[in-house]
C-alpha positions as CSV (number, residue, x, y, z in Angstrom):
1,M,-16.8,-28.7,0.9
2,N,-13.2,-29.4,2.0
3,Q,-11.1,-27.2,4.2
4,R,-9.4,-25.5,1.2
5,E,-12.8,-24.7,-0.4
6,T,-14.2,-23.4,2.9
7,Y,-11.1,-21.2,3.2
8,A,-11.5,-19.8,-0.3
9,A,-15.2,-19.2,0.1
10,A,-14.7,-17.3,3.3
11,W,-12.0,-15.0,1.9
12,P,-13.1,-11.4,1.8
13,Q,-13.7,-10.0,-1.7
14,L,-11.4,-7.0,-2.6
15,H,-13.4,-4.6,-4.7
16,C,-12.0,-1.8,-6.8
17,G,-11.7,1.3,-4.5
18,E,-11.0,-0.8,-1.4
19,V,-7.9,-1.2,0.7
20,H,-7.6,-4.2,3.1
21,I,-5.2,-3.8,6.0
22,W,-4.0,-7.1,7.6
23,K,-2.2,-7.3,10.9
24,A,0.0,-10.3,11.7
25,C,2.3,-11.4,14.5
26,L,5.6,-12.6,13.0
27,D,6.4,-14.5,16.1
28,D,3.4,-16.8,15.8
29,R,4.5,-20.3,15.0
30,L,4.2,-21.2,11.3
31,P,4.4,-24.7,10.0
32,E,7.8,-25.6,8.7
33,E,6.5,-26.3,5.2
34,H,5.6,-22.6,4.9
35,R,9.3,-21.9,4.3
36,T,9.0,-23.8,1.0
37,L,6.6,-21.0,-0.2
38,L,9.6,-18.7,-0.5
39,S,11.6,-18.3,-3.7
40,P,15.3,-19.3,-3.8
41,D,16.2,-15.6,-3.6
42,E,14.0,-15.0,-0.6
43,R,15.6,-18.0,1.2
44,V,19.1,-16.6,0.5
45,R,18.0,-13.2,1.9
46,A,16.7,-14.9,5.0
47,E,20.1,-16.5,5.6
48,R,21.8,-13.2,5.5
49,Y,20.2,-12.2,8.8
50,R,22.7,-12.5,11.7
51,F,20.1,-13.4,14.4
52,A,17.7,-16.3,14.3
53,I,14.7,-14.2,15.4
54,D,15.2,-11.8,12.4
55,R,15.5,-14.8,10.0
56,R,12.3,-16.3,11.4
57,R,10.4,-13.0,11.2
58,F,11.6,-12.5,7.6
59,V,10.5,-16.0,6.6
60,A,7.1,-15.6,8.3
61,G,6.6,-12.1,6.8
62,R,7.2,-13.3,3.2
63,A,5.2,-16.5,3.7
64,I,2.2,-14.6,5.0
65,L,2.5,-12.1,2.1
66,R,2.5,-14.9,-0.4
67,M,-0.5,-16.6,1.3
68,L,-2.5,-13.4,1.4
69,L,-1.9,-12.4,-2.2
70,G,-2.3,-16.0,-3.4
71,R,-5.8,-16.1,-1.9
72,Y,-6.8,-12.8,-3.5
73,L,-5.5,-13.9,-6.9
74,C,-6.6,-17.6,-6.5
75,R,-3.1,-18.7,-7.2
76,E,-0.6,-20.9,-5.4
77,P,1.5,-18.7,-3.0
78,A,4.8,-20.3,-4.1
79,D,4.0,-19.5,-7.8
80,L,3.8,-15.7,-7.3
81,G,6.7,-13.7,-8.7
82,F,7.9,-10.2,-7.6
83,V,10.0,-7.5,-9.1
84,E,11.4,-4.5,-7.2
85,G,11.2,-0.9,-8.4
86,A,14.1,1.6,-8.5
87,H,13.8,2.2,-4.8
88,G,13.0,-1.3,-3.7
89,K,9.2,-1.3,-3.7
90,P,8.0,-4.8,-4.7
91,R,5.4,-5.5,-7.3
92,L,3.7,-8.6,-8.6
93,V,4.8,-9.9,-12.0
94,D,2.7,-11.8,-14.5
95,D,4.4,-13.5,-17.4
96,G,7.6,-11.6,-16.6
97,R,6.0,-8.2,-16.6
98,P,4.9,-6.0,-13.7
99,S,1.2,-6.6,-12.9
100,E,-1.3,-3.8,-11.9
101,E,-4.0,-6.3,-10.9
102,L,-3.3,-6.0,-7.2
103,Q,-1.4,-3.3,-5.3
104,F,0.2,-4.1,-2.0
105,N,2.7,-2.9,0.5
106,V,4.2,-4.2,3.8
107,S,5.7,-2.8,6.9
108,H,6.8,-4.3,10.2
109,A,8.1,-3.2,13.6
110,D,9.5,-5.9,15.8
111,E,7.0,-8.8,15.7
112,L,4.1,-6.7,14.3
113,A,3.5,-6.7,10.5
114,L,1.0,-4.8,8.5
115,Y,-0.1,-5.6,5.0
116,A,-2.0,-3.2,2.8
117,V,-3.7,-4.7,-0.3
118,G,-5.8,-2.6,-2.8
119,R,-7.3,-2.3,-6.2
120,G,-7.5,0.8,-8.3
121,G,-4.4,2.7,-7.0
122,A,-1.1,2.4,-5.3
123,V,-0.8,1.9,-1.6
124,G,1.9,2.4,1.0
125,I,1.9,1.5,4.7
126,D,4.3,2.1,7.6
127,V,4.3,1.1,11.2
128,E,6.6,2.1,14.1
129,R,6.9,1.1,17.7
130,V,6.3,4.0,20.0
131,R,9.7,4.9,21.6
132,E,12.0,7.7,22.3
133,I,13.8,9.1,19.3
134,P,17.1,10.7,20.6
135,D,17.9,12.5,17.3
136,W,14.4,13.6,16.5
137,E,15.5,17.2,15.9
138,G,18.1,16.2,13.3
139,I,15.6,13.9,11.5
140,A,13.0,16.6,11.6
141,D,15.4,19.2,10.2
142,T,16.2,16.9,7.3
143,F,12.7,15.6,6.3
144,F,10.0,17.7,7.9
145,E,8.4,21.0,6.8
146,P,9.2,24.1,8.8
147,Q,5.6,24.2,10.2
148,E,5.9,20.6,11.3
149,R,9.2,21.3,13.1
150,A,7.7,24.3,14.8
151,R,4.8,22.3,16.0
152,L,7.0,19.6,17.5
153,H,9.0,22.2,19.4
154,R,5.8,23.6,21.0
155,L,4.8,20.2,22.4
156,T,5.6,18.5,25.7
157,A,8.0,15.6,25.5
158,D,5.3,12.9,25.7
159,R,3.1,14.5,23.1
160,R,6.2,15.3,20.9
161,R,7.2,11.6,20.7
162,L,3.7,10.6,19.4
163,A,3.5,13.6,17.1
164,F,6.9,12.9,15.6
165,L,6.1,9.2,15.0
166,Q,2.8,10.1,13.5
167,A,4.4,12.6,11.1
168,W,7.2,10.1,10.3
169,T,4.9,7.1,9.5
170,R,2.7,9.3,7.3
171,R,5.7,10.5,5.4
172,E,7.1,7.0,4.9
173,A,3.7,5.7,3.8
174,L,3.4,8.4,1.2
175,L,6.9,7.7,-0.1
176,K,6.2,4.0,-0.2
177,A,3.0,4.5,-2.1
178,S,4.7,6.7,-4.7
179,G,7.5,4.2,-5.0
180,D,10.1,6.8,-4.2
181,G,11.2,5.5,-0.8
182,L,13.5,7.4,1.5
183,S,16.5,5.7,0.0
184,G,15.9,7.6,-3.3
185,E,14.6,10.8,-1.8
186,T,16.6,14.0,-2.4
187,E,13.7,16.4,-1.9
188,G,11.6,14.5,0.6
189,R,9.3,17.4,1.3
190,A,8.2,17.8,-2.3
191,S,7.6,14.0,-2.6
192,A,5.5,14.0,0.6
193,R,3.2,16.8,-0.8
194,D,2.2,14.7,-3.8
195,D,-1.5,15.5,-4.2
196,A,-2.1,12.2,-5.9
197,F,-2.2,10.5,-2.5
198,S,-4.3,10.7,0.6
199,V,-3.0,9.5,4.0
200,G,-4.5,8.5,7.3
201,S,-3.1,7.4,10.6
202,L,-4.0,4.5,12.9
203,V,-3.0,2.7,16.1
204,P,-3.0,-1.0,15.0
205,A,-2.0,-2.3,18.5
206,P,-1.1,-0.8,21.9
207,G,2.4,0.8,21.7
208,Y,2.4,1.2,17.9
209,L,1.6,3.9,15.4
210,A,1.0,3.4,11.7
211,A,-0.1,5.2,8.5
212,L,-1.7,4.2,5.2
213,A,-1.3,6.2,2.0
214,S,-3.5,5.5,-1.0
215,G,-3.8,6.7,-4.5
216,I,-7.3,5.3,-4.5
217,P,-9.9,8.1,-4.3
218,A,-11.9,7.9,-1.0
219,P,-11.1,4.2,-0.5
220,R,-13.1,2.0,1.8
221,V,-10.7,0.6,4.3
222,V,-11.3,-2.9,5.8
223,F,-9.2,-4.2,8.8
224,R,-8.4,-7.9,9.3
225,T,-6.1,-9.9,11.6
226,W,-4.2,-12.8,10.2
227,S,-3.7,-16.1,11.9
228,S,-3.0,-19.6,10.5
229,P,-5.6,-20.7,7.9
230,S,-6.0,-23.8,10.1
231,E,-7.3,-21.7,12.9
232,P,-11.1,-20.8,13.1
233,T,-10.3,-17.1,13.8
234,F,-8.1,-16.5,10.7
235,L,-10.5,-14.0,9.4
236,Q,-11.3,-12.1,12.6
237,P,-11.7,-8.4,12.3
238,M,-8.7,-6.3,13.2
239,Q,-9.2,-4.0,16.2
240,A,-7.6,-0.6,15.2
241,H,-7.9,2.8,16.8
242,I,-8.2,5.3,14.0
243,I,-6.6,8.7,14.5
244,S,-8.8,11.2,12.7
245,H,-8.7,15.0,12.5
246,E,-11.2,15.8,9.7
247,S,-14.9,14.9,9.8
248,H,-14.2,11.5,11.4
249,S,-12.8,10.3,8.1
250,F,-9.9,7.9,7.9
251,F,-8.2,9.9,5.2
252,S,-7.2,13.5,5.1
253,K,-5.2,15.4,2.6
């Protein structure tokens, strides 16, 4: 069995009702030929970034996405096609039409990227670096429910920072799963209450908070860490601290 066959055989199976979350470092060195996996439009988008580090991270993020999805679909990464919805959520296309075969979503903060891949329902993921948010009150007044705002005001500064980012990532993950996105949101509170989705929070790495929203009923969530397929640890489990508030379950309504 050659390296490609070994790689394919070791790839985790994605069953209906499952969500796989992959963590990747966008600053890890990727072979130069991985840039050729990107479409002409993606290469043009990469060149629009002013700073070299942002260009490199964009190229790495798109190349990894293509390699991940290509392995699940048993297709060449460069052959995958994408279309964006009304609010920018990308979807796979097959023969020019949107495909429902595989659902995915991507988020990154600095060098950390998270990829959610699922079957059987839409997924949305969001990650943020833990940091001070100077205008947290203005953001909360615009997007958060009254009870959420009241809770934030009762907390100490340190706890408020974490609680704010947890609420924010959960809201963004929900909106990304639904395909609405904050860019198209006029009544964000109503969108975030959509009972069609469940949402859970996690700490994917020290100093970061993330959330996963899923339209898959009671999904089984599998965590993985991405590294180059040439490395022996490319399928190592992802170490993630799960934030849970109800019955030790990843998801809560």
